[in-house]
Residue frames as qw, qx, qy, qz and C-alpha x, y, z in Angstrom:
[[0.001, 0.373, -0.920, 0.119, 30.28, 84.87, 226.72],
 [0.392, 0.137, 0.826, -0.382, 26.84, 83.34, 227.30],
 [0.634, 0.479, -0.026, -0.606, 25.16, 83.86, 223.92],
 [0.597, -0.111, 0.778, 0.158, 25.12, 80.36, 222.52],
 [0.328, 0.380, -0.537, -0.678, 25.36, 79.88, 218.78],
 [0.895, 0.107, -0.063, -0.429, 23.26, 77.21, 217.06],
 [0.665, 0.381, -0.630, 0.123, 26.45, 75.15, 216.71],
 [0.019, -0.327, 0.737, -0.591, 27.02, 75.22, 220.48],
 [0.697, -0.050, 0.299, -0.650, 23.43, 74.25, 221.17],
 [0.884, 0.257, -0.311, -0.237, 23.73, 71.32, 218.75],
 [0.427, 0.445, -0.728, 0.300, 27.00, 70.25, 220.37],
 [0.173, -0.162, 0.757, -0.609, 25.14, 69.62, 223.64],
 [0.699, 0.008, -0.134, -0.702, 21.91, 68.24, 222.18],
 [0.725, 0.100, -0.677, -0.079, 23.10, 64.64, 222.67],
 [0.065, 0.326, -0.722, 0.607, 23.69, 64.97, 226.42],
 [0.680, -0.412, -0.515, -0.319, 21.76, 62.67, 228.73],
 [0.712, -0.491, -0.345, 0.364, 23.93, 62.95, 231.87],
 [0.096, 0.859, -0.071, 0.498, 24.75, 66.39, 233.29],
 [0.776, -0.287, -0.336, 0.450, 27.66, 66.46, 235.71],
 [0.019, -0.905, 0.034, -0.424, 28.40, 69.51, 237.86],
 [0.451, 0.102, -0.530, 0.711, 31.23, 70.44, 240.16],
 [0.342, -0.756, -0.543, 0.129, 30.01, 72.14, 243.34],
 [0.371, -0.712, -0.109, 0.586, 32.27, 74.85, 244.75],
 [0.046, -0.569, 0.264, 0.777, 32.54, 78.02, 242.65],
 [0.003, -0.081, -0.810, -0.581, 30.44, 76.33, 239.98],
 [0.202, -0.600, -0.752, -0.183, 26.91, 76.08, 241.41],
 [0.225, -0.917, -0.245, 0.221, 27.46, 79.27, 243.40],
 [0.449, 0.819, -0.117, 0.337, 29.62, 82.25, 242.36],
 [0.651, 0.076, -0.378, 0.654, 33.10, 82.90, 243.69],
 [0.062, -0.539, 0.091, -0.835, 31.80, 86.23, 244.94],
 [0.753, -0.559, -0.250, -0.240, 30.13, 84.33, 247.80],
 [0.121, 0.648, -0.646, 0.386, 33.66, 83.73, 249.06],
 [0.895, -0.330, 0.056, -0.295, 32.34, 80.54, 250.62],
 [0.927, 0.129, -0.206, 0.284, 35.41, 78.55, 249.70],
 [0.213, 0.666, -0.372, 0.610, 37.53, 81.35, 251.17],
 [0.640, -0.562, 0.286, -0.439, 36.19, 80.32, 254.59],
 [0.997, -0.043, 0.042, 0.043, 37.21, 76.73, 253.92],
 [0.650, 0.565, -0.252, 0.442, 40.56, 77.91, 252.62],
 [0.153, -0.716, 0.406, -0.546, 41.32, 79.75, 255.87],
 [0.831, -0.380, 0.289, -0.284, 40.39, 76.68, 257.90],
 [0.946, 0.243, -0.088, 0.195, 42.62, 74.50, 255.73],
 [0.355, 0.676, -0.376, 0.524, 45.56, 76.86, 256.33],
 [0.464, -0.609, 0.416, -0.491, 44.94, 76.72, 260.07],
 [0.983, -0.098, 0.107, -0.116, 44.73, 72.92, 259.88],
 [0.792, 0.430, -0.226, 0.369, 48.11, 72.78, 258.14],
 [0.015, 0.711, -0.412, 0.570, 49.59, 75.17, 260.71],
 [0.720, -0.470, 0.334, -0.387, 48.35, 73.03, 263.60],
 [0.995, 0.087, 0.033, 0.023, 49.61, 69.85, 261.95],
 [0.772, 0.407, -0.132, 0.470, 53.05, 71.02, 260.83],
 [0.489, -0.703, -0.145, 0.495, 53.78, 73.85, 263.30],
 [0.435, 0.279, 0.277, 0.810, 54.65, 76.05, 260.35],
 [0.053, 0.415, 0.224, -0.880, 53.89, 79.76, 260.47],
 [0.551, 0.612, 0.356, -0.441, 51.08, 81.16, 258.34],
 [0.378, 0.717, -0.408, -0.420, 53.22, 81.85, 255.28],
 [0.026, -0.359, 0.925, 0.121, 54.88, 78.45, 255.36],
 [0.424, 0.251, 0.830, -0.263, 51.60, 76.61, 255.90],
 [0.519, 0.678, 0.134, -0.502, 49.97, 78.58, 253.13],
 [0.278, 0.619, -0.639, -0.364, 52.74, 77.71, 250.69],
 [0.151, -0.136, 0.979, -0.017, 52.56, 74.02, 251.62],
 [0.497, 0.428, 0.613, -0.442, 48.77, 73.99, 251.36],
 [0.527, 0.700, -0.089, -0.474, 48.77, 75.46, 247.86],
 [0.152, 0.509, -0.808, -0.256, 51.56, 73.20, 246.68],
 [0.298, 0.072, 0.941, -0.143, 49.61, 70.12, 247.80],
 [0.521, 0.583, 0.387, -0.488, 46.46, 71.51, 246.17],
 [0.416, 0.704, -0.378, -0.435, 48.30, 72.07, 242.92],
 [0.157, 0.462, -0.863, -0.135, 50.27, 68.81, 242.90],
 [0.100, 0.046, 0.977, -0.182, 47.82, 66.33, 244.44],
 [0.197, -0.447, -0.704, -0.516, 44.46, 67.70, 243.30],
 [0.477, -0.794, -0.210, -0.314, 43.39, 68.63, 246.84],
 [0.073, -0.670, 0.572, -0.467, 45.27, 69.69, 249.95],
 [0.824, -0.287, 0.345, -0.346, 43.65, 66.72, 251.70],
 [0.955, 0.276, -0.092, 0.061, 45.16, 64.26, 249.24],
 [0.424, 0.641, -0.456, 0.449, 48.59, 65.76, 249.82],
 [0.383, -0.559, 0.507, -0.533, 48.15, 65.63, 253.59],
 [0.949, -0.096, 0.191, -0.231, 47.02, 62.01, 253.41],
 [0.862, 0.416, -0.205, 0.205, 49.93, 61.04, 251.21],
 [0.408, 0.572, -0.418, 0.576, 52.61, 62.96, 253.09],
 [0.148, -0.402, 0.539, -0.725, 51.31, 63.17, 256.67],
 [0.279, -0.201, -0.938, 0.037, 48.83, 60.27, 257.07],
 [0.280, -0.041, 0.266, -0.921, 46.04, 62.69, 258.01],
 [0.227, 0.369, 0.881, -0.191, 42.63, 61.22, 258.96],
 [0.018, 0.263, 0.500, 0.825, 40.36, 62.42, 256.13],
 [0.313, -0.683, -0.638, -0.170, 37.17, 62.41, 258.21],
 [0.424, -0.635, -0.273, 0.586, 38.73, 64.65, 260.84],
 [0.249, -0.125, 0.289, 0.916, 40.01, 67.00, 258.15],
 [0.087, -0.419, -0.627, -0.650, 36.67, 67.24, 256.33],
 [0.372, -0.727, -0.571, 0.083, 34.68, 67.81, 259.51],
 [0.422, -0.530, -0.130, 0.724, 37.09, 70.53, 260.61],
 [0.188, -0.121, 0.334, 0.916, 37.39, 72.53, 257.39],
 [0.152, -0.428, -0.651, -0.609, 33.66, 72.44, 256.54],
 [0.277, -0.639, -0.596, 0.399, 32.55, 73.97, 259.86],
 [0.184, 0.039, 0.181, 0.965, 31.67, 77.23, 258.11],
 [0.301, 0.509, 0.386, -0.708, 28.87, 79.77, 257.69],
 [0.346, 0.269, 0.774, 0.457, 26.77, 78.95, 254.61],
 [0.179, 0.776, 0.457, -0.395, 24.60, 82.07, 254.69],
 [0.006, -0.558, 0.351, 0.752, 26.62, 83.83, 251.92],
 [0.061, 0.093, 0.867, 0.486, 25.05, 81.37, 249.45],
 [0.439, 0.217, 0.176, -0.854, 21.75, 82.88, 248.32],
 [0.643, 0.365, 0.657, -0.144, 18.78, 81.02, 246.91],
 [0.048, 0.394, -0.549, -0.735, 19.08, 80.82, 243.12],
 [0.666, 0.347, 0.562, -0.347, 15.69, 79.77, 241.70],
 [0.564, 0.697, -0.252, -0.364, 16.73, 80.59, 238.11],
 [0.154, 0.512, -0.843, -0.056, 19.65, 78.18, 238.29],
 [0.419, -0.007, 0.853, -0.310, 17.61, 75.52, 240.07],
 [0.685, 0.507, 0.306, -0.425, 14.86, 75.73, 237.45],
 [0.460, 0.687, -0.479, -0.294, 17.38, 75.66, 234.61],
 [0.014, -0.361, 0.931, -0.048, 19.04, 72.51, 235.95],
 [0.527, 0.171, 0.729, -0.402, 15.72, 70.86, 236.74],
 [0.660, 0.592, 0.067, -0.458, 14.60, 71.42, 233.14],
 [0.138, 0.563, -0.758, -0.299, 17.59, 69.61, 231.65],
 [0.915, 0.090, -0.186, -0.347, 16.69, 66.31, 229.97],
 [0.753, 0.228, -0.576, 0.223, 18.30, 63.32, 231.67],
 [0.745, -0.507, -0.334, 0.276, 20.14, 62.67, 234.91],
 [0.074, 0.869, -0.228, 0.432, 21.95, 65.29, 236.98],
 [0.848, -0.259, -0.295, 0.355, 24.96, 64.58, 239.20],
 [0.137, -0.940, 0.295, -0.104, 27.40, 66.44, 241.41],
 [0.892, 0.102, -0.203, 0.391, 31.03, 65.34, 241.21],
 [0.144, -0.925, 0.160, -0.315, 32.91, 67.16, 243.96],
 [0.565, 0.281, -0.601, 0.490, 36.21, 66.98, 245.79],
 [0.324, -0.388, 0.420, -0.754, 34.28, 68.11, 248.87],
 [0.026, 0.092, 0.975, -0.200, 32.08, 65.85, 250.94],
 [0.158, -0.504, -0.758, -0.382, 28.36, 65.11, 250.75],
 [0.276, -0.689, -0.523, 0.419, 27.50, 67.04, 253.92],
 [0.163, -0.428, 0.125, 0.880, 29.08, 70.18, 252.50],
 [0.030, -0.136, -0.678, -0.721, 27.30, 69.68, 249.18],
 [0.212, -0.607, -0.760, -0.094, 23.91, 69.24, 250.86],
 [0.235, -0.642, -0.316, 0.658, 24.43, 72.41, 252.91],
 [0.058, -0.255, 0.358, 0.896, 25.12, 74.37, 249.71],
 [0.117, -0.284, -0.789, -0.532, 22.16, 72.84, 247.86],
 [0.189, -0.663, -0.680, 0.247, 19.77, 73.67, 250.69],
 [0.127, -0.579, -0.066, 0.803, 20.85, 77.30, 250.48],
 [0.019, 0.113, -0.588, -0.800, 20.41, 77.32, 246.68],
 [0.643, 0.192, 0.240, -0.701, 16.94, 75.77, 247.00],
 [0.727, 0.356, -0.477, -0.343, 17.84, 72.59, 245.14],
 [0.442, -0.450, 0.738, -0.239, 18.36, 69.96, 247.81],
 [0.744, 0.145, 0.644, -0.105, 16.55, 67.30, 245.77],
 [0.466, 0.743, -0.202, -0.436, 17.78, 68.50, 242.39],
 [0.298, 0.568, -0.752, -0.150, 20.48, 65.88, 241.78],
 [0.909, -0.058, -0.359, -0.201, 20.18, 62.12, 241.54],
 [0.876, -0.281, -0.179, 0.350, 23.49, 61.59, 243.32],
 [0.061, -0.935, 0.342, -0.073, 26.33, 63.49, 244.95],
 [0.928, 0.104, -0.175, 0.312, 29.59, 61.66, 244.20],
 [0.239, -0.945, 0.198, -0.106, 31.97, 63.08, 246.78],
 [0.177, 0.703, -0.675, 0.141, 35.57, 62.65, 247.87],
 [0.566, -0.266, 0.731, -0.272, 34.71, 59.63, 250.00],
 [0.860, 0.374, 0.286, -0.196, 33.04, 57.91, 247.03],
 [0.557, 0.750, -0.355, 0.038, 36.25, 58.65, 245.10],
 [0.902, -0.261, -0.160, 0.303, 38.15, 56.76, 247.84],
 [0.354, -0.847, 0.070, 0.390, 39.90, 60.10, 248.46],
 [0.488, -0.036, 0.486, 0.725, 41.55, 60.17, 245.03],
 [0.217, 0.711, 0.302, -0.596, 40.26, 63.54, 243.74],
 [0.555, 0.778, 0.197, 0.218, 39.74, 65.24, 240.43],
 [0.597, 0.566, -0.281, -0.494, 41.74, 65.78, 238.25],
 [0.233, -0.339, 0.906, 0.100, 43.06, 62.20, 238.61],
 [0.466, 0.082, -0.677, -0.563, 41.66, 59.76, 236.06],
 [0.231, -0.144, -0.939, 0.210, 40.69, 57.28, 238.77],
 [0.193, 0.287, 0.480, -0.806, 38.17, 59.74, 240.22],
 [0.519, 0.306, -0.224, -0.766, 36.26, 59.93, 236.95],
 [0.425, 0.126, -0.860, -0.254, 36.49, 56.24, 236.06],
 [0.067, -0.183, -0.882, 0.430, 34.97, 55.25, 239.39],
 [0.342, 0.353, 0.263, -0.830, 32.18, 57.78, 238.93],
 [0.515, 0.269, -0.513, -0.632, 31.34, 56.51, 235.42],
 [0.351, 0.030, -0.936, -0.028, 31.33, 52.89, 236.60],
 [0.084, 0.187, 0.745, -0.635, 29.18, 53.54, 239.67],
 [0.423, 0.484, 0.338, -0.687, 26.33, 55.17, 237.71],
 [0.608, 0.331, 0.676, 0.252, 26.74, 53.54, 234.31],
 [0.198, 0.865, 0.013, -0.461, 27.60, 56.80, 232.58],
 [0.735, 0.377, 0.319, 0.463, 28.69, 56.85, 228.95],
 [0.314, -0.524, 0.030, 0.791, 31.13, 59.79, 228.75],
 [0.168, 0.120, 0.574, 0.793, 30.16, 60.35, 225.12],
 [0.217, -0.643, -0.602, -0.421, 26.63, 61.24, 226.26],
 [0.494, -0.713, -0.366, 0.337, 27.65, 63.44, 229.18],
 [0.259, 0.763, -0.070, 0.589, 28.89, 66.97, 229.91],
 [0.625, -0.384, -0.398, 0.550, 31.08, 68.23, 232.76],
 [0.015, -0.898, -0.057, -0.436, 30.78, 71.72, 234.29],
 [0.740, -0.406, -0.221, 0.489, 33.72, 72.83, 236.45],
 [0.026, -0.994, 0.044, 0.092, 35.37, 76.09, 237.46],
 [0.401, -0.648, 0.566, 0.314, 38.89, 74.61, 237.23],
 [0.648, 0.576, -0.355, -0.349, 40.10, 73.93, 233.72],
 [0.067, 0.437, -0.896, 0.048, 42.48, 71.20, 234.95],
 [0.487, 0.077, 0.779, -0.387, 39.41, 69.20, 236.02],
 [0.705, 0.542, 0.110, -0.445, 38.17, 69.21, 232.42],
 [0.137, 0.581, -0.745, -0.300, 41.23, 67.51, 230.91],
 [0.214, -0.033, 0.976, -0.027, 40.18, 63.92, 231.63],
 [0.522, 0.518, 0.530, -0.422, 36.52, 64.52, 230.74],
 [0.448, 0.713, -0.285, -0.459, 37.64, 65.80, 227.34],
 [0.042, 0.455, -0.869, -0.188, 40.00, 62.87, 226.84],
 [0.268, 0.114, 0.949, -0.125, 37.26, 60.29, 227.52],
 [0.037, 0.351, 0.742, 0.570, 34.68, 61.96, 225.26],
 [0.079, -0.720, -0.579, 0.374, 32.63, 64.21, 227.54],
 [0.170, 0.781, 0.178, 0.574, 31.59, 67.69, 226.51],
 [0.520, -0.322, -0.396, 0.685, 33.10, 70.31, 228.84],
 [0.026, -0.864, -0.210, -0.457, 32.12, 73.74, 230.14],
 [0.460, -0.051, -0.431, 0.775, 34.35, 75.92, 232.31],
 [0.245, -0.874, -0.392, -0.151, 32.38, 78.14, 234.70],
 [0.519, 0.200, -0.208, 0.805, 34.52, 81.20, 235.36],
 [0.216, -0.653, -0.402, 0.605, 34.43, 84.18, 237.68],
 [0.285, 0.937, 0.202, 0.027, 33.60, 87.63, 236.40],
 [0.630, 0.542, -0.141, 0.538, 36.56, 89.58, 235.02],
 [0.043, -0.734, 0.271, -0.621, 36.80, 91.88, 238.03],
 [0.850, -0.501, -0.115, -0.114, 36.80, 89.17, 240.72],
 [0.409, 0.508, -0.599, 0.464, 39.79, 89.28, 243.07],
 [0.756, -0.622, -0.034, -0.203, 40.41, 87.82, 246.50],
 [0.059, -0.769, 0.618, -0.151, 43.55, 87.65, 248.59],
 [0.630, -0.264, 0.715, -0.149, 43.00, 83.94, 249.26],
 [0.842, 0.441, 0.310, -0.032, 42.70, 82.97, 245.61],
 [0.461, -0.393, 0.496, 0.622, 45.86, 82.49, 243.62],
 [0.357, 0.551, -0.287, -0.698, 45.97, 83.85, 240.07],
 [0.158, 0.205, -0.904, -0.340, 46.43, 80.37, 238.61],
 [0.200, 0.304, 0.882, -0.300, 43.19, 79.22, 240.27],
 [0.378, 0.661, 0.291, -0.578, 41.25, 81.80, 238.23],
 [0.104, -0.359, 0.655, 0.656, 42.87, 80.92, 234.92],
 [0.736, 0.478, 0.222, -0.425, 40.77, 80.61, 231.80],
 [0.478, -0.233, 0.739, 0.413, 42.01, 78.06, 229.31],
 [0.567, 0.562, -0.163, -0.580, 41.66, 78.00, 225.55],
 [0.095, -0.323, 0.920, 0.200, 43.00, 74.50, 225.02],
 [0.459, -0.036, -0.715, -0.527, 41.07, 71.71, 223.35],
 [0.272, -0.246, -0.889, 0.275, 39.85, 70.34, 226.69],
 [0.125, 0.460, 0.442, -0.760, 37.67, 73.43, 227.31],
 [0.240, 0.420, 0.743, 0.462, 34.82, 73.32, 224.81],
 [0.119, -0.783, -0.360, -0.494, 32.70, 76.15, 226.21],
 [0.320, -0.061, -0.460, 0.826, 33.17, 78.92, 228.80],
 [0.243, -0.734, -0.433, -0.463, 30.51, 80.82, 230.75],
 [0.152, 0.142, -0.518, 0.829, 30.45, 83.32, 233.61],
 [0.539, -0.033, 0.246, -0.805, 26.69, 82.84, 234.09],
 [0.085, -0.031, 0.994, 0.066, 25.71, 79.20, 234.44],
 [0.378, 0.484, 0.660, -0.433, 21.96, 79.79, 234.74],
 [0.415, 0.690, -0.115, -0.582, 21.89, 81.88, 231.59],
 [0.113, 0.407, -0.839, -0.343, 24.02, 79.32, 229.72],
 [0.178, 0.139, 0.970, -0.086, 21.65, 76.49, 230.65],
 [0.404, 0.572, 0.454, -0.551, 18.49, 78.45, 229.87],
 [0.357, 0.615, -0.370, -0.597, 19.65, 78.92, 226.29],
 [0.048, -0.144, 0.966, 0.207, 19.77, 75.18, 225.74],
 [0.565, -0.128, -0.431, -0.692, 16.64, 73.66, 224.20]]
């Protein structure tokens, strides 16, 4: 899955802006870091709605699926304070994220600017990057607050990002673990790479549809080893 053909290498040779999702993209799903957040989100929904675990879980996932993030659904339907939500659900243990010097070096070697575009917040992103060993690796972290809380995969999230940093989508590539977040990048002219979990990854807090691998036109390349994929680029 990671052996790049000359055609694939050429297809990314024009890229000057490298845009990365954060969770389950810059670190593997096997860290189960987002599983911690997921549990805290479920508890947040339970406390807010007084639903039992099963009911809160179903509501959480429906908002995540329909609104892009559970937070967006909670803001739209329950007028939740986003700062309180983000502070609460990101109070987690980051030690499962190991240093990854190979990935850091591979990203640092890329020609051009590097960005993070995440539906999380900047504090969470910086905590992850410190663990990876790449705290100063990216020019900017464009987080959910910078998106004015309108998350990927909504078009507005990307348009605001492009405008803020003067990015030409035709000279950029997007890396994301969720194929739905690659639809708009493809439509506006970005190259796209889906970063997937290994075939044997399973977790009780991850729905099957969240692990889906797409073969549609919006997914140009797929890798289960981001560092190896990047090292093969010239």
